[in-house]
All heavy atoms as an XYZ file, in Angstrom:
956
protein
N      96.814     69.071     82.904
C      96.075     69.663     81.805
C      94.593     69.812     82.185
O      93.982     70.820     81.879
C      96.243     68.804     80.529
C      95.343     69.306     79.417
C      97.676     68.792     80.098
N      94.047     68.791     82.815
C      92.636     68.854     83.225
C      92.387     70.016     84.178
O      91.354     70.696     84.088
C      92.204     67.540     83.864
C      92.182     66.367     82.916
C      91.150     66.587     81.794
O      90.144     67.229     81.975
N      91.435     66.026     80.621
N      93.318     70.243     85.143
C      93.162     71.356     86.069
C      93.179     72.690     85.343
O      92.417     73.599     85.676
C      94.260     71.329     87.133
C      94.040     70.244     88.164
O      92.931     69.765     88.334
N      95.102     69.885     88.853
N      94.046     72.808     84.352
C      94.140     74.039     83.565
C      92.822     74.302     82.830
O      92.299     75.410     82.851
C      95.303     73.931     82.577
C      95.425     75.111     81.650
C      95.993     76.286     82.088
C      94.969     75.038     80.334
C      96.103     77.380     81.237
C      95.070     76.121     79.476
C      95.642     77.292     79.933
O      95.769     78.357     79.085
N      92.288     73.275     82.200
C      91.022     73.405     81.469
C      89.899     73.771     82.438
O      89.105     74.677     82.176
C      90.690     72.108     80.700
C      91.720     71.895     79.586
C      89.262     72.140     80.143
C      91.649     70.539     78.922
N      89.840     73.095     83.570
C      88.803     73.359     84.579
C      88.907     74.803     85.102
O      87.905     75.498     85.224
C      88.942     72.358     85.731
C      87.978     72.568     86.876
C      86.643     72.027     86.546
C      85.798     72.042     87.811
N      84.414     71.892     87.546
N      90.141     75.260     85.390
C      90.342     76.615     85.901
C      89.902     77.644     84.870
O      89.262     78.627     85.213
C      91.815     76.823     86.278
C      92.062     78.166     86.933
C      93.470     78.307     87.431
O      94.369     77.602     86.995
N      93.676     79.242     88.340
N      90.231     77.425     83.608
C      89.822     78.358     82.571
C      88.297     78.380     82.396
O      87.718     79.429     82.138
C      90.499     78.047     81.239
C      91.917     78.561     81.203
O      92.275     79.473     81.932
N      92.742     77.958     80.362
N      87.650     77.234     82.539
C      86.193     77.171     82.469
C      85.563     77.949     83.625
O      84.618     78.703     83.423
C      85.721     75.725     82.482
C      86.006     74.970     81.200
C      85.701     73.480     81.320
O      85.379     73.007     82.429
O      85.792     72.803     80.287
N      86.106     77.783     84.826
C      85.598     78.495     85.982
C      85.835     79.997     85.850
O      84.979     80.806     86.183
C      86.248     77.977     87.266
C      85.837     76.579     87.701
C      86.707     76.094     88.848
C      84.368     76.528     88.085
N      87.011     80.363     85.341
C      87.324     81.776     85.143
C      86.371     82.393     84.127
O      85.866     83.498     84.331
C      88.773     81.919     84.665
C      89.229     83.340     84.551
C      90.684     83.390     84.124
C      91.096     84.802     83.811
N      92.420     84.882     83.264
N      86.096     81.689     83.049
C      85.200     82.201     82.011
C      83.775     82.370     82.537
O      83.033     83.247     82.119
C      85.206     81.257     80.796
N      83.394     81.544     83.515
C      82.048     81.636     84.066
C      81.973     82.533     85.308
O      80.996     82.547     86.021
C      81.527     80.235     84.414
O      82.272     79.692     85.480
N      83.088     83.259     85.561
C      83.184     84.189     86.710
C      83.056     83.488     88.059
O      82.639     84.094     89.025
C      82.157     85.326     86.601
C      82.496     86.264     85.488
O      83.657     86.509     85.187
N      81.465     86.791     84.835
N      83.416     82.213     88.123
C      83.396     81.497     89.391
C      84.741     81.596     90.118
O      84.850     81.212     91.265
C      83.000     80.051     89.189
C      81.569     79.897     88.733
C      81.187     78.448     88.508
O      81.870     77.534     88.944
N      80.098     78.222     87.806
N      85.758     82.095     89.425
C      87.069     82.348     90.039
C      87.341     83.829     89.935
O      87.204     84.430     88.876
C      88.198     81.557     89.323
C      88.066     80.079     89.602
C      89.568     82.067     89.770
C      89.159     79.250     88.969
N      87.728     84.422     91.039
C      88.087     85.837     91.063
C      89.590     85.930     91.277
O      90.094     85.600     92.334
C      87.327     86.542     92.187
C      87.499     88.035     92.172
O      88.339     88.538     91.376
O      86.806     88.714     92.935
N      90.322     86.361     90.236
C      91.771     86.429     90.321
C      92.273     87.747     90.896
O      93.463     87.963     90.970
C      92.384     86.193     88.942
C      92.184     84.784     88.455
C      92.902     84.497     87.148
O      93.202     85.450     86.409
O      93.165     83.321     86.903
N      91.368     88.623     91.297
C      91.780     89.888     91.879
C      92.361     89.681     93.262
O      92.036     88.704     93.938
C      90.580     90.843     91.958
C      90.178     91.314     90.587
O      90.815     92.181     90.014
N      89.116     90.739     90.042
N      93.209     90.618     93.668
C      93.829     90.557     94.977
C      93.256     91.693     95.834
O      93.523     92.853     95.593
C      95.360     90.708     94.867
C      95.933     89.581     93.998
C      96.011     90.701     96.252
C      97.378     89.805     93.589
N      92.419     91.307     96.791
C      91.795     92.284     97.673
C      92.524     92.292     99.002
O      92.853     91.241     99.536
C      90.320     91.926     97.924
C      89.516     91.812     96.643
C      89.219     90.570     96.101
C      89.053     92.953     96.007
C      88.479     90.471     94.943
C      88.317     92.845     94.839
C      88.034     91.611     94.309
O      87.298     91.508     93.155
N      92.736     93.482     99.557
C      93.404     93.580    100.851
C      92.410     93.405    101.990
O      92.805     93.093    103.104
C      94.113     94.926    100.977
C      95.268     95.079    100.021
C      95.964     96.406    100.257
C      96.816     96.736     99.066
N      96.264     97.803     98.247
N      91.128     93.640    101.697
C      90.114     93.506    102.730
C      88.730     93.361    102.095
O      88.587     93.530    100.881
C      90.153     94.699    103.706
C      90.080     96.025    102.970
O      89.120     96.286    102.238
N      91.076     96.877    103.168
N      87.736     93.061    102.879
C      86.371     92.867    102.375
C      85.757     94.160    101.846
O      84.905     94.122    100.962
C      85.477     92.275    103.470
C      85.703     90.783    103.681
C      85.421     89.965    102.440
O      84.369     90.165    101.783
O      86.237     89.092    102.106
N      86.182     95.298    102.379
C      85.683     96.585    101.913
C      86.027     96.764    100.430
O      85.149     97.098     99.627
C      86.281     97.707    102.769
C      85.985     99.105    102.307
C      84.733     99.469    101.826
C      86.963    100.083    102.394
C      84.459    100.787    101.420
C      86.704    101.394    101.989
C      85.463    101.739    101.509
N      87.271     96.511    100.049
C      87.664     96.623     98.647
C      86.834     95.688     97.776
O      86.382     96.059     96.692
C      89.140     96.286     98.468
C      90.075     97.356     98.968
C      91.516     96.982     98.757
O      91.832     96.002     98.032
O      92.385     97.673     99.335
N      86.640     94.457     98.231
C      85.875     93.487     97.459
C      84.426     93.932     97.285
O      83.862     93.839     96.191
C      85.927     92.102     98.114
C      85.233     91.040     97.282
C      85.499     89.660     97.815
C      84.908     88.551     97.005
N      83.979     88.816     95.965
N      83.830     94.470     98.340
C      82.442     94.928     98.259
C      82.308     96.097     97.272
O      81.369     96.135     96.459
C      81.951     95.347     99.643
C      80.481     95.752     99.649
C      79.978     96.126    101.050
O      80.677     95.900    102.050
O      78.855     96.667    101.092
N      83.239     97.042     97.330
C      83.199     98.186     96.400
C      83.371     97.678     94.980
O      82.617     98.074     94.066
C      84.292     99.225     96.754
C      84.378    100.307     95.684
C      84.026     99.855     98.124
N      84.355     96.789     94.754
C      84.593     96.255     93.399
C      83.363     95.521     92.875
O      82.959     95.733     91.713
C      85.800     95.312     93.426
N      82.769     94.675     93.692
C      81.578     93.929     93.260
C      80.419     94.874     92.911
O      79.712     94.676     91.919
C      81.136     92.938     94.329
C      82.095     91.762     94.482
O      82.929     91.536     93.577
O      82.007     91.067     95.507
N      80.255     95.909     93.720
C      79.178     96.879     93.481
C      79.413     97.608     92.155
O      78.495     97.778     91.349
C      79.066     97.889     94.639
O      78.859     97.159     95.851
C      77.929     98.859     94.425
N      80.655     98.009     91.906
C      80.984     98.698     90.646
C      80.837     97.782     89.439
O      80.365     98.212     88.382
C      82.390     99.296     90.711
C      82.543    100.480     91.640
C      84.013    100.799     91.899
C      81.817    101.706     91.064
N      81.176     96.512     89.594
C      80.972     95.541     88.498
C      79.483     95.415     88.179
O      79.100     95.309     87.030
C      81.589     94.199     88.863
C      83.073     94.180     88.771
C      83.637     92.774     88.955
N      85.065     92.856     89.102
C      85.734     92.743     90.250
N      85.067     92.478     91.374
N      87.037     92.872     90.290
N      78.677     95.388     89.224
C      77.234     95.307     89.016
C      76.681     96.549     88.316
O      75.609     96.494     87.709
C      76.504     95.097     90.351
C      76.715     93.711     90.907
O      77.036     92.782     90.184
N      76.587     93.571     92.211
N      77.407     97.651     88.385
C      77.036     98.886     87.687
C      77.557     98.891     86.238
O      77.347     99.844     85.510
C      77.581    100.109     88.421
C      76.995    100.334     89.791
C      75.592    100.946     89.760
O      75.270    101.659     88.795
O      74.835    100.697     90.702
N      78.273     97.817     85.852
C      78.723     97.678     84.473
C      80.164     98.091     84.196
O      80.575     98.157     83.047
N      80.931     98.341     85.240
C      82.321     98.751     85.052
C      83.282     97.574     85.154
O      83.027     96.602     85.866
C      82.719     99.808     86.086
C      81.969    101.097     85.930
C      80.889    101.387     86.759
C      82.320    102.014     84.961
C      80.189    102.572     86.617
C      81.632    103.198     84.808
C      80.563    103.479     85.632
N      84.396     97.698     84.459
C      85.496     96.733     84.588
C      86.325     97.167     85.787
O      86.746     98.329     85.864
C      86.350     96.725     83.324
C      87.553     95.820     83.403
C      88.469     95.956     82.199
O      88.053     96.534     81.171
O      89.605     95.502     82.304
N      86.568     96.275     86.737
C      87.319     96.610     87.933
C      88.414     95.565     88.133
O      88.155     94.365     88.074
C      86.418     96.630     89.180
C      87.211     97.038     90.428
C      85.241     97.567     88.988
N      89.625     96.044     88.387
C      90.760     95.184     88.700
C      91.272     95.591     90.067
O      91.445     96.765     90.368
C      91.882     95.336     87.655
C      91.366     94.989     86.263
C      93.088     94.472     88.028
C      92.307     95.363     85.150
N      91.521     94.616     90.934
C      91.997     94.902     92.283
C      93.419     94.406     92.482
O      93.800     93.346     91.989
C      91.077     94.243     93.320
N      94.201     95.219     93.196
C      95.526     94.787     93.609
C      96.577     94.770     92.530
O      97.618     94.146     92.686
N      96.359     95.491     91.444
C      97.340     95.512     90.363
C      98.419     96.536     90.681
O      98.148     97.607     91.200
C      96.688     95.831     89.039
C      97.659     95.776     87.878
C      96.946     95.678     86.551
O      95.755     95.385     86.483
N      97.657     95.927     85.490
N      99.649     96.217     90.318
C     100.756     97.116     90.563
C     100.749     98.269     89.558
O     100.644     98.061     88.352
C     102.103     96.354     90.449
O     103.164     97.229     90.670
N     100.834     99.484     90.092
C     100.919    100.713     89.285
C     102.016    101.549     89.920
O     101.962    101.821     91.113
C      99.583    101.489     89.299
C      99.726    102.802     88.535
C      98.450    100.651     88.719
N     103.004    101.937     89.150
C     104.107    102.770     89.635
C     104.801    102.142     90.852
O     105.250    102.836     91.758
C     103.619    104.169     89.959
N     104.849    100.840     90.899
C     105.546    100.134     91.970
C     104.763     99.953     93.249
O     105.292     99.454     94.239
N     103.498    100.359     93.265
C     102.636    100.143     94.443
C     101.367     99.449     94.001
O     100.979     99.479     92.846
C     102.284    101.457     95.179
C     103.536    102.104     95.762
C     101.573    102.429     94.267
N     100.700     98.825     94.945
C      99.444     98.110     94.640
C      98.285     99.063     94.724
O      97.953     99.570     95.800
C      99.276     96.969     95.637
O      98.022     96.345     95.442
N      97.668     99.347     93.568
C      96.461    100.170     93.550
C      95.310     99.349     94.106
O      95.150     98.189     93.739
C      96.155    100.632     92.130
N      94.507     99.938     95.005
C      93.400     99.177     95.588
C      92.456     98.694     94.492
O      92.255     97.494     94.323
C      92.643    100.023     96.605
C      93.456    100.289     97.860
O      94.502     99.641     98.076
O      93.028    101.154     98.657
N      91.876     99.625     93.744
C      90.976     99.275     92.648
C      91.270    100.133     91.430
O      91.476    101.342     91.559
C      89.514     99.486     93.056
C      89.005     98.750     94.285
C      87.588     99.197     94.622
C      89.063     97.251     94.071
N      91.273     99.512     90.278
C      91.406    100.253     89.004
C      90.103    100.046     88.265
O      89.695     98.927     88.010
C      92.599     99.746     88.180
C      93.890     99.910     88.979
C      92.669    100.505     86.857
C      95.099     99.272     88.322
N      89.477    101.159     87.946
C      88.161    101.148     87.308
C      88.322    101.656     85.871
O      88.998    102.631     85.629
C      87.228    102.068     88.103
C      85.806    102.267     87.609
C      85.008    100.987     87.682
C      85.130    103.345     88.448
N      87.715    100.947     84.951
C      87.749    101.350     83.530
C      86.315    101.416     83.023
O      85.543    100.501     83.220
C      88.559    100.346     82.725
C      88.739    100.737     81.273
C      89.526     99.685     80.513
N      90.712     99.235     81.178
C      91.924     99.765     81.019
N      92.077    100.796     80.229
N      92.954     99.267     81.651
N      86.006    102.552     82.372
C      84.663    102.658     81.803
C      84.655    102.076     80.394
O      85.705    101.736     79.844
C      84.157    104.107     81.863
C      84.790    105.031     80.858
O      85.552    104.625     79.981
N      84.496    106.313     80.967
N      83.484    101.924     79.770
C      83.392    101.288     78.453
C      84.216    101.960     77.348
O      84.584    101.299     76.371
C      81.892    101.328     78.132
C      81.232    101.355     79.465
C      82.154    102.170     80.333
N      84.506    103.253     77.483
C      85.297    103.931     76.451
C      86.782    104.009     76.810
O      87.547    104.642     76.094
C      84.745    105.342     76.109
C      83.362    105.247     75.506
C      84.748    106.231     77.328
N      87.186    103.376     77.909
C      88.598    103.262     78.244
C      89.155    104.233     79.252
O      90.331    104.176     79.581
N      88.335    105.155     79.773
C      88.816    106.067     80.815
C      89.121    105.273     82.070
O      88.361    104.371     82.449
C      87.794    107.155     81.095
C      88.293    108.182     82.119
C      87.304    109.318     82.328
C      87.824    110.287     83.360
N      86.893    111.370     83.606
N      90.230    105.615     82.730
C      90.683    104.869     83.899
C      90.656    105.753     85.148
O      90.984    106.940     85.089
C      92.128    104.338     83.665
C      92.665    103.640     84.897
C      92.155    103.408     82.469
N      90.278    105.159     86.258
C      90.247    105.835     87.565
C      90.785    104.846     88.595
O      90.399    103.677     88.603
C      88.807    106.241     87.917
C      88.568    106.840     89.295
C      89.215    108.220     89.402
C      87.069    106.926     89.581
N      91.682    105.332     89.465
C      92.161    104.509     90.570
C      91.347    104.899     91.800
O      91.200    106.073     92.107
C      93.655    104.725     90.842
C      94.486    104.209     89.677
C      94.079    104.053     92.152
C      95.971    104.484     89.763
N      90.819    103.897     92.487
C      90.072    104.126     93.717
C      90.868    103.559     94.884
O      91.201    102.367     94.882
C      88.674    103.469     93.661
C      87.894    104.032     92.472
C      87.924    103.691     94.973
C      86.616    103.303     92.198
N      91.190    104.422     95.830
C      91.883    104.002     97.035
C      90.872    103.907     98.157
O      90.159    104.883     98.451
C      93.012    104.979     97.388
C      94.216    104.865     96.484
C      94.901    103.520     96.606
O      95.277    103.136     97.723
O      95.052    102.856     95.560
N      90.745    102.737     98.752
C      89.768    102.484     99.810
C      90.444    102.668    101.159
O      91.392    101.958    101.493
C      89.216    101.071     99.677
S      88.355    100.783     98.125
N      89.963    103.624    101.934
C      90.581    103.989    103.219
C      89.694    103.625    104.394
O      88.480    103.583    104.257
C      90.829    105.508    103.260
C      91.772    105.977    102.181
O      92.687    105.227    101.805
O      91.575    107.113    101.700
N      90.334    103.419    105.537
C      89.602    103.287    106.772
C      89.478    101.883    107.339
O      89.002    101.709    108.433
N      89.967    100.902    106.605
C      89.969     99.534    107.103
C      91.424     99.115    107.165
O      92.190     99.344    106.238
C      89.187     98.589    106.172
C      89.299     97.151    106.648
C      87.735     99.006    106.112
N      91.824     98.515    108.260
C      93.205     98.067    108.390
C      93.503     97.038    107.301
O      92.828     96.018    107.190
C      93.428     97.427    109.770
C      94.868     97.093    110.065
C      95.777     98.317    110.151
O      95.307     99.395    110.562
O      96.949     98.177    109.823
N      94.487     97.332    106.480
C      94.854     96.401    105.407
C      95.447     95.130    105.988
O      96.199     95.162    106.954
C      95.890     97.032    104.463
C      95.312     98.143    103.630
O      94.078     98.192    103.488
O      96.097     98.955    103.108
N      95.087     94.008    105.387
C      95.636     92.729    105.817
C      97.098     92.607    105.380
O      97.900     91.964    106.024
C      94.823     91.590    105.219
C      93.415     91.508    105.789
C      92.577     90.457    105.109
O      93.128     89.642    104.347
O      91.373     90.459    105.336
N      97.447     93.234    104.246
C      98.799     93.185    103.746
C      99.467     94.513    104.091
O      99.078     95.551    103.604
C      98.830     92.976    102.210
C      98.107     91.677    101.862
C     100.255     92.976    101.691
C      97.869     91.513    100.372
N     100.454     94.482    104.971
C     101.136     95.700    105.380
C     102.053     96.162    104.262
O     102.703     95.371    103.581
C     101.942     95.469    106.654
C     101.085     95.124    107.845
C     100.237     96.278    108.253
C      99.424     95.958    109.478
N      98.501     96.976    109.844
N     102.113     97.478    104.073
C     102.941     98.073    103.049
C     103.895     99.044    103.742
O     103.484     99.814    104.594
C     102.049     98.814    102.042
C     102.802     99.235    100.795
O     104.005     99.408    100.822
N     102.086     99.373     99.715
N     105.167     99.026    103.346
C     106.146     99.883    104.000
C     105.981    101.357    103.621
O     106.440    102.237    104.313
C     107.566     99.408    103.661
O     107.793     99.504    102.273
N     105.309    101.621    102.526
C     105.104    103.006    102.116
C     103.866    103.566    102.827
O     102.873    102.907    102.985
C     104.898    103.089    100.610
C     106.118    102.712     99.812
C     105.823    102.750     98.345
C     107.044    102.464     97.530
N     107.546    101.112     97.677
N     103.945    104.809    103.218
C     102.778    105.432    103.843
C     101.751    105.718    102.759
O     102.054    105.720    101.572
C     103.150    106.742    104.555
O     103.567    107.684    103.558
C     104.231    106.541    105.583
N     100.519    105.970    103.184
C      99.470    106.311    102.215
C      99.828    107.560    101.424
O      99.520    107.653    100.245
C      98.138    106.495    102.943
C      97.534    105.211    103.453
C      97.199    104.249    102.318
O      96.690    104.637    101.283
N      97.482    102.989    102.519
N     100.502    108.511    102.065
C     100.875    109.748    101.356
C     101.897    109.440    100.267
O     101.800    109.955     99.152
C     101.434    110.775    102.339
C     101.635    112.144    101.702
S     102.287    113.368    102.862
C     100.934    113.481    104.020
N     102.885    108.619    100.564
C     103.881    108.241     99.570
C     103.224    107.490     98.424
O     103.547    107.713     97.254
C     104.977    107.372    100.195
C     105.868    108.094    101.158
C     106.775    107.158    101.917
O     106.363    106.084    102.325
N     108.011    107.582    102.116
N     102.298    106.616     98.751
C     101.571    105.868     97.743
C     100.783    106.805     96.836
O     100.787    106.662     95.620
C     100.637    104.850     98.415
C      99.888    103.968     97.457
C      99.013    102.976     98.221
C      98.227    102.100     97.294
N      97.358    101.152     97.993
N     100.113    107.787     97.455
C      99.342    108.765     96.672
C     100.237    109.516     95.684
O      99.878    109.659     94.517
C      98.666    109.757     97.638
C      97.844    110.836     96.967
C      96.428    110.431     96.674
O      95.915    109.482     97.235
N      95.795    111.147     95.781
N     101.408    109.952     96.139
C     102.331    110.685     95.274
C     102.774    109.819     94.097
O     102.792    110.254     92.948
C     103.551    111.187     96.078
C     104.643    111.718     95.157
C     103.116    112.286     97.049
N     103.126    108.577     94.378
C     103.553    107.677     93.302
C     102.436    107.437     92.287
O     102.658    107.459     91.075
C     104.024    106.337     93.887
C     105.339    106.396     94.654
C     105.589    105.067     95.381
C     106.494    106.721     93.728
N     101.222    107.232     92.773
C     100.094    106.999     91.859
C      99.767    108.248     91.038
O      99.468    108.152     89.850
C      98.865    106.540     92.646
C      98.950    105.143     93.258
C      97.743    104.869     94.147
C      99.053    104.078     92.169
N      99.851    109.424     91.679
C      99.549    110.660     90.955
C     100.518    110.906     89.805
O     100.164    111.490     88.788
C      99.568    111.852     91.914
C      98.356    111.918     92.806
C      98.426    113.002     93.855
O      99.515    113.621     94.050
O      97.394    113.259     94.483
N     101.736    110.450     89.948
C     102.749    110.639     88.914
C     102.409    109.883     87.624
O     102.936    110.205     86.564
C     104.130    110.213     89.394
C     104.708    111.148     90.408
C     106.074    110.719     90.821
N     106.597    111.612     91.850
C     107.639    111.349     92.590
N     108.303    110.215     92.437
N     108.040    112.203     93.495
N     101.522    108.922     87.700
C     101.131    108.185     86.502
C     100.209    108.993     85.602
O     100.033    108.664     84.440
C     100.397    106.879     86.860
O      99.153    107.194     87.487
C     101.237    105.992     87.768
N      99.601    110.037     86.175
C      98.644    110.840     85.411
C      97.226    110.307     85.457
O      96.316    110.910     84.905
N      97.027    109.187     86.120
C      95.678    108.618     86.261
C      95.000    109.298     87.440
O      95.616    109.480     88.504
C      95.735    107.079     86.490
C      96.423    106.399     85.314
C      94.337    106.515     86.720
C      96.713    104.929     85.563
N      93.744    109.659     87.275
C      93.013    110.299     88.359
C      92.797    109.314     89.500
O      92.537    108.122     89.273
C      91.659    110.818     87.850
C      90.915    111.614     88.897
C      89.643    112.250     88.348
O      89.357    112.166     87.168
N      88.899    112.883     89.219
N      92.893    109.818     90.711
C      92.728    108.977     91.908
C      91.575    109.547     92.735
O      91.460    110.759     92.943
C      94.015    108.991     92.767
C      95.177    108.461     91.932
C      93.819    108.165     94.033
C      96.517    108.822     92.472
N      90.741    108.637     93.206
C      89.617    109.028     94.085
C      89.733    108.191     95.358
O      89.912    106.972     95.301
C      88.280    108.762     93.386
C      87.081    109.199     94.173
C      87.004    110.705     94.385
O      87.630    111.472     93.631
O      86.291    111.118     95.318
N      89.657    108.856     96.496
C      89.725    108.155     97.766
C      88.286    107.917     98.274
O      87.429    108.782     98.152
C      90.538    108.953     98.775
C      91.966    109.186     98.285
C      92.911    109.540     99.392
N      93.385    108.386    100.099
C      94.403    107.606     99.700
N      95.010    107.873     98.576
N      94.784    106.584    100.417
N      88.082    106.732     98.795
C      86.761    106.354     99.283
C      86.940    105.816    100.707
O      87.667    104.856    100.906
C      86.176    105.271     98.361
C      84.780    104.789     98.624
C      83.780    105.899     98.395
C      84.454    103.634     97.695
N      86.288    106.442    101.666
C      86.477    105.993    103.044
C      85.408    104.970    103.422
O      84.272    105.008    102.929
C      86.421    107.184    104.014
O      85.103    107.604    104.237
N      85.781    104.093    104.319
C      84.872    103.042    104.801
C      83.667    103.695    105.495
O      82.550    103.234    105.340
C      85.627    102.121    105.767
C      84.783    100.992    106.296
C      84.421     99.939    105.462
C      84.374    100.983    107.613
C      83.647     98.907    105.953
C      83.612     99.931    108.106
C      83.239     98.901    107.265
O      82.480     97.880    107.746
N      83.939    104.766    106.212
C      82.844    105.442    106.932
C      81.787    105.985    105.977
O      80.591    105.787    106.162
C      83.412    106.574    107.787
C      82.359    107.244    108.622
C      83.010    108.162    109.651
N      82.005    108.649    110.572
C      81.651    109.916    110.661
N      82.222    110.830    109.922
N      80.711    110.282    111.528
N      82.242    106.691    104.901
C      81.253    107.222    103.972
C      80.535    106.107    103.220
O      79.364    106.221    102.894
C      81.873    108.242    102.994
C      82.862    107.675    102.024
C      83.500    108.722    101.112
O      82.787    109.646    100.667
O      84.691    108.592    100.850
N      81.227    104.983    102.973
C      80.610    103.814    102.339
C      79.493    103.269    103.199
O      78.420    102.919    102.723
C      81.659    102.763    102.064
C      81.183    101.538    101.358
C      80.925    100.322    101.921
C      80.881    101.397     99.963
N      80.488     99.431    100.974
C      80.460    100.066     99.755
C      80.938    102.253     98.879
C      80.087     99.577     98.509
C      80.572    101.786     97.626
C      80.151    100.449     97.464
N      79.737    103.194    104.513
C      78.733    102.689    105.435
C      77.526    103.642    105.550
O      76.399    103.195    105.713
C      79.334    102.443    106.820
C      80.333    101.316    106.858
C      79.750    100.021    106.349
O      78.704     99.575    106.808
N      80.406     99.399    105.389
N      77.766    104.932    105.426
C      76.689    105.902    105.517
C      75.820    105.871    104.264
O      74.585    105.832    104.360
C      77.244    107.318    105.759
C      77.843    107.380    107.156
C      76.171    108.379    105.571
C      78.650    108.647    107.432
N      76.441    105.858    103.065
C      75.650    105.856    101.830
C      76.452    105.274    100.667
O      77.214    105.990     99.995
C      75.190    107.262    101.464
O      74.468    107.210    100.258
N      76.287    103.988    100.443
C      76.946    103.324     99.322
C      76.495    103.968     98.002
O      77.294    104.157     97.094
C      76.612    101.839     99.328
C      77.173    101.132    100.531
C      76.720     99.694    100.593
C      77.243     99.112    101.900
N      76.717     97.846    102.209
N      75.214    104.286     97.910
C      74.688    104.873     96.673
C      75.370    106.198     96.349
O      75.733    106.451     95.213
C      73.168    105.066     96.798
C      72.498    105.559     95.534
C      72.347    104.449     94.513
N      73.348    104.557     93.461
C      73.774    103.581     92.696
N      73.328    102.358     92.844
N      74.669    103.754     91.768
N      75.560    107.049     97.361
C      76.221    108.337     97.137
C      77.664    108.129     96.677
O      78.147    108.843     95.796
C      76.179    109.181     98.405
N      78.342    107.142     97.253
C      79.723    106.852     96.853
C      79.775    106.392     95.395
O      80.611    106.848     94.622
C      80.326    105.779     97.761
S      80.558    106.312     99.474
N      78.891    105.469     95.039
C      78.843    104.969     93.656
C      78.510    106.079     92.690
O      79.132    106.201     91.621
C      77.860    103.788     93.546
C      78.343    102.604     94.374
C      77.656    103.395     92.092
C      79.708    102.051     93.990
N      77.539    106.905     93.042
C      77.163    108.036     92.181
C      78.350    108.992     91.978
O      78.573    109.484     90.871
C      75.968    108.784     92.741
C      74.679    107.983     92.619
O      74.641    106.982     91.853
O      73.689    108.341     93.286
N      79.091    109.259     93.033
C      80.261    110.142     92.931
C      81.302    109.542     91.979
O      81.831    110.234     91.107
C      80.869    110.379     94.320
C      82.009    111.385     94.286
C      82.563    111.654     95.666
N      83.584    110.686     95.947
C      83.780    110.081     97.101
N      82.986    110.313     98.119
N      84.761    109.238     97.268
N      81.560    108.259     92.123
C      82.531    107.600     91.261
C      82.038    107.584     89.811
O      82.806    107.844     88.883
C      82.814    106.159     91.779
C      83.582    106.253     93.093
C      83.569    105.334     90.744
C      83.662    104.963     93.862
N      80.757    107.297     89.620
C      80.189    107.305     88.272
C      80.313    108.672     87.622
O      80.640    108.767     86.431
C      78.737    106.844     88.307
C      78.576    105.351     88.541
C      77.139    104.953     88.757
C      76.349    104.957     87.475
N      74.993    104.398     87.651
N      80.072    109.732     88.380
C      80.201    111.076     87.815
C      81.621    111.379     87.393
O      81.834    112.046     86.377
C      79.737    112.133     88.843
C      78.233    112.166     88.986
O      77.502    111.793     88.085
N      77.781    112.624     90.143
N      82.589    110.864     88.125
C      84.005    111.102     87.780
C      84.383    110.293     86.542
O      84.985    110.819     85.605
C      84.924    110.724     88.953
C      84.692    111.685     90.111
C      86.379    110.733     88.515
C      85.326    111.245     91.409
N      84.061    109.012     86.511
C      84.516    108.134     85.431
C      83.752    108.374     84.133
O      84.282    108.141     83.052
C      84.452    106.642     85.857
C      85.233    105.744     84.906
C      83.030    106.157     85.991
C      86.703    105.815     85.039
N      82.555    108.872     84.216
C      81.761    109.107     82.989
C      82.057    110.473     82.390
O      81.986    110.643     81.181
C      80.258    108.916     83.299
C      79.970    107.454     83.603
C      79.408    109.404     82.139
C      78.615    107.145     84.092
N      82.429    111.455     83.222
C      82.680    112.808     82.701
C      83.983    112.914     81.932
O      84.852    112.142     81.997
C      82.676    113.816     83.834
O      83.695    113.557     84.763
């Protein structure tokens, strides 16, 4: 019982991150978007596949962000193309973000995502 109470206290104070990140790139993008005021969930199953990041704006609009270019720590038997098709069938908009463009300009990437999720 004490562990349960302690875990809930840590979770409430944001000292525990229950998201499932496949790599540090996903975690960095998620943390940056949270700092911009968005709700971000990582590694949640959508249409039978693990969406890299699910972003929700304050009025409830949802965007899936797929982070490309870093070898995933968790291997998936589905190709990225198959995953894209499955995610698209949900009707949720998907935006791909490459590690290379993130390294060139994080601000431009965040601005692009903000323009999509806010519009």
